Structures are given as structure tokens and as C-alpha cells.
C-alpha positions as CSV (number, residue, x, y, z in Angstrom):
1,M,-16.9,-10.7,-21.8
2,G,-14.1,-13.2,-21.0
3,M,-12.8,-16.3,-22.7
4,W,-13.9,-19.9,-22.4
5,I,-11.6,-21.9,-20.1
6,G,-13.6,-25.1,-20.5
7,R,-17.2,-26.3,-21.0
8,N,-19.7,-23.8,-19.6
9,R,-17.1,-21.7,-17.8
10,K,-15.6,-18.3,-18.9
11,A,-12.8,-16.3,-17.3
12,R,-11.9,-12.6,-17.7
13,V,-8.5,-11.7,-19.0
14,S,-6.7,-9.4,-16.5
15,Y,-3.5,-7.5,-16.5
16,G,-0.6,-6.6,-14.3
17,F,2.0,-3.9,-14.4
18,D,4.4,-5.8,-16.7
19,E,1.7,-6.2,-19.4
20,I,0.9,-2.6,-20.1
21,A,2.6,0.6,-21.1
22,L,1.7,4.3,-20.9
23,V,1.5,6.3,-24.2
24,P,3.3,9.7,-24.3
25,G,1.0,12.7,-24.7
26,D,0.5,15.2,-27.5
27,V,1.6,17.9,-25.1
28,T,4.4,17.7,-22.6
29,I,4.9,19.6,-19.3
30,N,7.9,20.6,-17.3
31,P,8.1,17.9,-14.6
32,A,8.9,20.6,-12.0
33,E,5.5,22.2,-12.6
34,V,3.2,19.2,-12.1
35,D,1.1,18.7,-9.0
36,T,1.5,15.4,-7.2
37,S,-0.6,16.1,-4.1
38,F,-2.9,13.6,-2.6
39,H,-5.9,14.7,-0.4
40,I,-7.5,12.6,2.3
41,P,-11.1,13.7,3.0
42,K,-12.1,14.5,6.5
43,K,-15.6,14.6,8.0
44,D,-15.6,18.4,8.3
45,C,-15.2,18.6,4.5
46,S,-11.6,19.7,4.8
47,T,-8.7,17.4,3.7
48,I,-5.4,16.1,4.9
49,R,-3.0,17.1,2.1
50,L,0.1,15.1,1.3
51,R,2.7,16.6,-1.1
52,I,3.2,13.2,-2.8
53,P,0.7,10.3,-3.4
54,V,2.9,7.8,-1.6
55,I,2.1,5.8,1.6
56,A,4.4,3.4,3.4
57,S,2.8,0.1,4.3
58,A,1.9,-0.8,7.9
59,M,4.5,-3.6,8.1
60,D,7.0,-4.1,11.0
61,G,10.0,-4.3,8.7
62,V,9.1,-1.0,7.1
63,T,7.5,1.4,9.5
64,D,8.2,2.5,13.1
65,V,7.9,6.0,14.7
66,R,11.2,7.2,13.3
67,F,10.4,6.0,9.8
68,C,6.9,7.6,9.8
69,A,8.4,10.9,11.0
70,E,10.8,10.8,8.0
71,M,8.0,9.9,5.5
72,S,6.0,12.9,6.8
73,R,8.9,15.2,6.6
74,H,9.3,14.2,2.9
75,G,5.7,14.8,2.1
76,G,4.3,11.3,2.3
77,L,2.7,9.2,5.0
78,G,3.8,6.1,7.0
79,V,1.2,3.8,8.7
80,L,2.1,2.0,11.9
81,N,0.8,-1.5,12.5
82,L,-1.0,-1.6,15.9
83,E,-0.9,-5.4,15.9
84,G,2.8,-5.7,15.3
85,V,5.9,-5.6,17.5
86,Q,5.5,-1.9,18.1
87,T,2.6,-2.5,20.4
88,R,3.7,-5.9,21.8
89,Y,7.2,-4.9,23.1
90,E,8.5,-2.0,25.0
91,N,11.7,-2.3,22.9
92,P,10.5,-3.6,19.5
93,S,14.0,-3.5,18.0
94,E,14.9,-6.6,20.0
95,A,12.1,-8.6,18.4
96,I,12.9,-7.3,14.9
97,E,16.6,-8.3,15.5
98,R,15.4,-11.9,16.2
99,V,13.6,-12.0,12.9
100,V,16.5,-10.5,11.0
101,K,19.0,-13.0,12.4
102,A,16.7,-16.1,12.0
103,S,17.7,-18.8,9.5
104,K,15.6,-19.4,6.4
105,E,14.4,-22.6,7.9
106,D,13.4,-21.2,11.3
107,V,12.2,-17.7,10.4
108,T,8.4,-18.4,10.1
109,T,8.3,-20.3,13.4
110,I,10.3,-17.5,15.1
111,I,8.0,-14.8,13.7
112,Q,5.0,-16.8,14.9
113,K,6.4,-17.0,18.4
114,I,7.3,-13.3,18.5
115,Y,3.8,-12.3,17.6
116,L,2.3,-14.5,20.4
117,E,3.3,-11.8,22.9
118,P,0.0,-10.0,23.8
119,I,-0.7,-6.5,22.5
120,K,-0.4,-3.9,25.3
121,E,-3.1,-1.2,25.0
122,E,-0.9,1.3,26.8
123,L,1.7,1.0,24.0
124,I,-1.0,1.9,21.4
125,S,-1.5,5.2,23.1
126,R,2.2,5.7,23.6
127,R,3.1,5.0,19.9
128,V,0.4,7.4,18.7
129,E,1.7,10.1,21.1
130,E,5.2,9.5,19.9
131,L,4.1,9.9,16.3
132,Q,2.4,13.2,17.2
133,K,5.5,14.5,19.1
134,S,7.7,13.6,16.1
135,G,5.7,16.0,13.9
136,S,4.3,13.1,11.8
137,L,0.7,12.5,10.9
138,A,-0.4,9.6,13.2
139,A,-1.8,7.0,10.9
140,V,-2.3,3.5,12.4
141,S,-3.7,0.2,11.3
142,S,-5.4,-3.0,12.6
143,I,-7.5,-5.9,11.4
144,P,-11.4,-5.6,11.5
145,Q,-11.7,-7.8,14.6
146,K,-9.7,-5.4,16.7
147,A,-10.7,-2.2,15.0
148,E,-13.4,-0.9,17.3
149,R,-11.3,-1.2,20.5
150,F,-8.0,-0.1,19.0
151,A,-9.5,2.8,17.0
152,A,-11.1,4.2,20.2
153,I,-7.7,4.1,22.0
154,A,-5.8,5.6,19.0
155,Q,-8.3,8.4,18.5
156,E,-8.2,9.3,22.2
157,A,-4.4,9.5,21.9
158,G,-4.6,11.9,19.0
159,A,-4.4,9.7,15.8
160,D,-5.1,11.4,12.5
161,L,-6.1,8.4,10.4
162,F,-7.2,4.8,11.1
163,V,-6.7,2.0,8.6
164,V,-8.7,-1.2,8.8
165,Q,-6.9,-4.0,6.8
166,S,-7.4,-7.6,6.1
167,T,-6.6,-10.0,3.3
168,V,-10.0,-9.4,1.8
169,S,-12.4,-6.8,3.1
170,T,-16.2,-6.7,2.5
171,V,-19.1,-4.9,4.0
172,R,-21.1,-8.2,4.4
173,H,-18.9,-10.5,6.4
174,I,-20.7,-13.6,7.8
175,S,-19.6,-15.3,11.0
176,S,-21.3,-17.2,13.8
177,Q,-18.2,-17.4,15.9
178,Y,-17.5,-13.7,16.4
179,K,-19.1,-10.3,15.8
180,S,-18.4,-8.8,12.4
181,L,-17.3,-5.2,12.2
182,D,-20.2,-2.9,11.3
183,L,-18.2,-0.7,9.0
184,A,-20.9,2.0,8.6
185,A,-21.4,2.4,12.3
186,F,-17.6,2.3,12.9
187,T,-16.9,5.1,10.4
188,R,-19.8,7.1,11.7
189,D,-18.7,6.9,15.4
190,L,-15.1,7.9,14.7
191,T,-14.2,11.6,14.2
192,I,-11.0,10.7,12.2
193,P,-10.9,9.4,8.6
194,V,-11.0,5.7,8.0
195,F,-9.3,3.8,5.2
196,I,-10.5,0.2,4.5
197,G,-8.8,-2.6,2.6
198,N,-8.2,-4.7,0.8
199,A,-10.5,-4.9,-2.2
200,V,-10.1,-5.7,-5.9
201,T,-13.6,-5.6,-7.4
202,Y,-16.0,-2.9,-8.6
203,S,-19.0,-4.0,-6.5
204,V,-17.1,-4.4,-3.2
205,T,-15.4,-1.1,-3.6
206,L,-18.7,0.6,-4.2
207,E,-20.2,-1.0,-1.1
208,L,-17.2,0.0,1.0
209,M,-17.4,3.6,-0.1
210,G,-21.1,3.6,0.8
211,C,-20.1,3.1,4.4
212,G,-18.5,6.5,4.7
213,V,-14.8,5.5,4.5
214,A,-12.2,8.1,3.4
215,G,-10.3,5.7,1.2
216,V,-10.1,2.1,-0.1
217,L,-6.9,0.1,-0.4
218,I,-6.7,-2.0,-3.6
219,G,-4.9,-5.3,-3.9
220,V,-5.0,-8.9,-2.8
221,G,-1.7,-10.7,-2.6
222,P,0.6,-8.6,-4.9
223,G,3.1,-7.6,-2.2
224,A,6.7,-8.8,-2.4
225,A,6.5,-10.6,1.0
226,C,2.9,-11.9,0.6
227,T,2.2,-15.5,-0.3
228,S,-1.6,-15.3,-0.3
229,R,-1.8,-15.9,-4.1
230,G,0.2,-19.1,-3.7
231,V,-1.4,-20.3,-0.4
232,L,-5.0,-19.4,-1.2
233,G,-5.1,-18.9,-5.0
234,L,-6.7,-15.5,-4.5
235,G,-6.0,-12.3,-6.3
236,V,-6.5,-10.0,-9.3
237,P,-3.5,-8.4,-11.1
238,Q,-3.1,-4.8,-10.0
239,V,-3.8,-3.1,-13.3
240,T,-7.2,-4.7,-13.7
241,A,-8.0,-4.3,-10.0
242,T,-7.1,-0.6,-10.0
243,V,-9.1,0.2,-13.2
244,D,-12.2,-1.7,-11.9
245,C,-12.1,0.0,-8.5
246,A,-11.4,3.4,-10.0
247,A,-14.6,2.9,-12.0
248,A,-16.4,2.3,-8.7
249,R,-14.9,5.5,-7.2
250,D,-16.2,7.5,-10.2
251,A,-19.6,5.9,-10.0
252,H,-19.8,6.7,-6.3
253,F,-18.8,10.3,-6.9
254,K,-21.4,10.7,-9.7
255,R,-24.1,9.2,-7.4
256,T,-23.3,11.0,-4.2
257,G,-21.0,13.9,-5.0
258,K,-18.4,12.5,-2.5
259,F,-15.0,11.7,-3.9
260,V,-13.4,8.7,-2.1
261,P,-9.8,8.1,-3.2
262,I,-8.5,4.6,-4.0
263,I,-4.9,3.6,-3.0
264,T,-3.2,0.8,-5.0
265,D,-1.6,-1.3,-2.3
266,G,1.3,-3.7,-3.2
267,G,3.1,-5.0,-6.3
268,M,5.1,-1.9,-7.0
269,S,8.8,-1.9,-6.4
270,K,9.9,0.4,-9.2
271,G,9.0,3.9,-10.3
272,G,7.4,2.6,-13.5
273,D,5.0,0.4,-11.5
274,V,3.9,3.4,-9.4
275,C,3.4,5.5,-12.5
276,K,1.2,2.8,-14.1
277,A,-0.9,2.4,-10.9
278,L,-1.6,6.2,-10.9
279,A,-2.4,6.2,-14.6
280,C,-4.8,3.3,-14.2
281,G,-6.8,5.3,-11.7
282,A,-5.1,5.2,-8.3
283,D,-5.1,8.5,-6.3
284,A,-2.1,7.2,-4.3
285,V,-0.1,4.1,-3.8
286,M,0.9,2.1,-0.7
287,V,4.4,0.6,-0.9
288,G,6.3,-1.8,1.3
289,S,9.4,-3.5,-0.1
290,A,10.8,-0.4,-1.8
291,F,10.9,1.3,1.6
292,A,12.2,-1.7,3.4
293,R,15.4,-0.9,1.5
294,A,15.8,2.5,3.2
295,E,18.5,3.1,5.8
296,E,15.7,4.4,8.1
297,A,13.6,1.2,7.9
298,P,13.7,-0.8,11.2
299,A,14.5,-4.2,9.8
300,K,17.8,-3.5,8.2
301,G,16.8,-4.5,4.6
302,N,14.4,-7.2,5.6
303,H,10.7,-7.3,5.0
304,W,7.7,-9.6,5.9
305,G,4.0,-9.3,5.5
306,M,1.3,-8.8,8.1
307,A,-0.1,-12.3,7.6
308,T,3.3,-14.0,8.0
309,P,2.8,-14.7,11.8
310,H,-0.6,-16.4,11.3
311,A,-0.6,-19.4,13.7
312,N,-2.3,-21.9,11.4
313,L,-1.9,-20.6,7.8
314,P,1.0,-18.1,7.3
315,R,0.5,-16.1,4.1
316,G,3.8,-14.3,4.0
317,T,7.5,-14.8,4.2
318,R,10.6,-12.8,5.2
319,I,12.5,-11.5,2.2
320,K,15.9,-9.9,2.2
321,V,15.8,-6.8,0.0
322,G,19.0,-5.1,1.3
323,I,19.7,-1.5,2.1
324,T,20.2,0.6,-1.0
325,G,20.1,4.2,0.3
326,S,18.3,6.7,2.4
327,L,14.5,7.3,2.4
328,K,15.2,10.6,0.7
329,Q,17.1,8.9,-2.1
330,I,14.3,6.3,-2.6
331,L,11.7,9.1,-2.8
332,Y,13.6,11.9,-4.5
333,G,17.1,10.7,-5.5
334,P,19.7,11.2,-6.6
335,A,19.5,7.6,-7.7
336,T,22.6,5.4,-7.4
337,V,21.0,2.3,-8.9
338,D,19.7,1.8,-12.4
339,D,16.6,-0.4,-11.8
340,G,14.0,2.3,-11.0
341,S,13.8,1.5,-7.3
342,Q,15.1,5.0,-6.3
343,N,13.7,8.5,-7.0
344,L,10.1,7.3,-7.1
345,V,8.7,10.8,-7.0
346,G,11.1,11.9,-9.9
347,A,9.6,9.0,-11.9
348,I,6.1,10.2,-11.2
349,T,6.7,13.8,-12.1
350,T,8.8,12.9,-15.2
351,C,6.1,10.5,-16.4
352,M,3.3,13.0,-15.8
353,G,5.3,15.6,-17.8
354,N,5.7,13.2,-20.7
355,V,2.1,12.3,-20.9
356,G,1.0,15.9,-20.5
357,A,-0.7,15.6,-17.1
358,A,-0.5,18.6,-14.7
359,T,-2.4,16.8,-11.9
360,I,-2.9,13.2,-10.7
361,R,-6.5,13.4,-12.0
362,E,-5.3,14.3,-15.4
363,F,-2.7,11.5,-15.2
364,Q,-5.6,9.1,-14.7
365,E,-6.7,9.9,-18.3
366,T,-3.4,8.7,-19.8
367,E,-3.7,6.4,-22.8
368,I,-2.8,2.8,-21.9
369,I,-1.8,0.0,-24.2
370,I,-1.5,-3.7,-23.7
371,A,2.3,-4.3,-24.2
372,P,3.6,-7.6,-23.0
373,S,7.0,-6.9,-24.7
374,I,7.5,-3.6,-22.9
375,K,10.1,-4.9,-20.6
376,T,12.0,-7.1,-23.1
377,E,11.9,-5.3,-26.4
378,G,15.5,-4.2,-27.3
379,K,16.8,-5.2,-23.8
380,L,18.7,-8.4,-24.7
381,F,22.1,-7.1,-23.4
382,Q,20.5,-6.0,-20.1
383,T,18.9,-9.4,-19.7
384,V,22.0,-11.3,-20.5
385,Q,24.2,-9.1,-18.2
386,N,21.5,-9.0,-15.4
387,V,21.6,-5.2,-15.2
388,G,19.0,-2.4,-15.5
389,M,15.6,-3.7,-16.7
390,G,17.1,-7.2,-17.2
391,A,18.0,-7.5,-13.5
392,S,16.3,-10.4,-11.7
């Protein structure tokens, strides 16, 4: 398996969203009659049910309490970053405003300074309580080093889901400078479900699932605001990563009888990308930049990654994506743009109908072809005029 890249060294070929296409089915289904629900397993064998398989990323430019409430109202889920401005500032909008107004040359330095403000534990409790009062599911996120302390506070305040995220997550993390998170003990001691991320390989996903997590986030470096692939050279294109990790999920289910969903995280800004991720095996998707364009997003059409404030090696940047419409438009339409960035759920249901999939599990059986010309074939005028699929 793989191709020679030099003497005594092989490399696997891997694929991203632009290099594949989904094949229409032999039977088609009315899009209004497909089931797009996503289920998060709980310890009591019940599930948290979402109407749509779409989660908003825990990024300060995307989610705050108001945004998460709107996501919940529309059937999805928003995750709040417990290490961002929401827990560092009583009035986080002032900090966000500084980032939004910063010049291109100064923005990274300003972001780093803003995130030097200490996290206030009382704000963790307050934000979780605000999420609960808004009628939203209270889903919150932190890095592994802070997970034990922050998860205890969040759970006490009434959180419904805790997400542990880092650039790369493994069960066997080695360090002599700090205590590594014992993921198995961590998930065992919490009463609420735990998502862990990020992973891109079969073996790591299998090990993470063995620790009792309720879901695994898939993707290293594909996000629109992430620069990890340039700074570190790390990453696996999302199609290959999703397929490999879906195989781990299925192997874990066959071995244990426990179904642990995978969530493709990052690299999807259009409906077609979301459809491809689900068809490749994802049970849900986590999206950032597409939601940063919503009127309800806190950063007014700006977006930056969680690793952007790193003091020594920033692995993200602020990007301006603009405001294109309401969250409802981005999720359900009616679309007023022609590039696929609005009505994501409509894209999912229409694609499911065209491949003949009544459920997400059936959608994951869709025939996939390698098709590097899928975005350019017959699209010369769109490309020349910078519209539709030819828009840069």
C-alpha cells in the first residue's frame, strides 16, 4: 500500500473533499422524508438527540451563549470554549471588538495579549448556567491540561456535554513536565458524555474509543483559520481521515457492541463538503467558518482558531469571512448566495435523497469515486467570472 517517494520510503495517497464525488443511487427518496438525526450516547444508555448532525465549533468568533441558544433552537449544537474570552472577561464582547478592529499586522499580537487574562472559574459556572437558562444544551470545551478541573466545575453547574480538544489527541501522552490526562479515568468519573479530539488515524481512534468516550472529533489542521499544517506540517486530508476513523468506529462496535460516533471537524465551508464528510462515514460534522458568517456570531464576520493565541507558536490566524445571513439561512435557507455556504441542511437532505439514503447510516454506504475534475468540469465560465463554483 502506498507509493515510493524515494529510496526505501513509501507514502500513502490520501484524499480531501475536492478530490472525490458521490454517485447518485439506483433509488431516490423525497428529501423531506429522510432522517438527519444525530445521537450522542449517554452513560445510562439513553442518548441526546439532535435533529441535525451539525455542531458549531468552540471558537470565540463563532459561539457565545446567544449563538449556542440559536443553534439548539434550530436542532443543532453549539460548543462554548472554556479557555476563551467567555471565561476570561465579564464582558467578552469588548475583547472580541479589539480583535475585530486590529490591523492585519497587529492582530496576532493583540490576540495573544487578550488571552493572557486569567480564566475565572466563576465565569465557567456562570456561562454554563446561562446556557441552561437559554434553553440550550450546555456543551463546553477545554484542552486536556485543564480538563479535570474545568469539567468538574462545568458538570456541577449543569453541563450536558464536555469536549476535550487539542491539536492532536492520544491516549498515551508522554511528559515529564506535567501530569497527562488519564482519559479512561476522566470519562469514568464524569456523569456527562465526553467528546475527545482531534484524531486522524485508525489506531488512535480505536484507543480513544476504548476509554469510554461518547464521540471522537476527526481532523488535524483543516479549519479555515488554522495554520497547523503550514506551521507544523501535520495533517491528513479529511476524506481519508474520516474513512479511516469510521473503520475504527465500526471495529470498536463489532468488538464491544458500543457505537461511538465520529464527528468530522473542520475543512467544510460548503454543503457539498458536509455531504461528502457524512458519506465518508462521519455521524456528524463540526463547522466553524460557515457559522462565523451568521448574523448571530459574536465576531461580526471574523474568525480565528483556538491555537491562534499560543504564546510561542501560534497555529492560527484571524480571517474575515463576512456576514452573509442569519443562522437560520445558513442552516435551512432560503439561500441568497450561489456558492453552497447557505442551507447546509437542505444540501444534506437533497443529497441523501439523490443517493437513496433514508438515514445517516445509509448515507455512509454511498458509492464514492475519485474525481479530481469534479469542481472544474464544465465550469469554465464560472471560473472566469469568479461566480458559483468558480468563486475563489
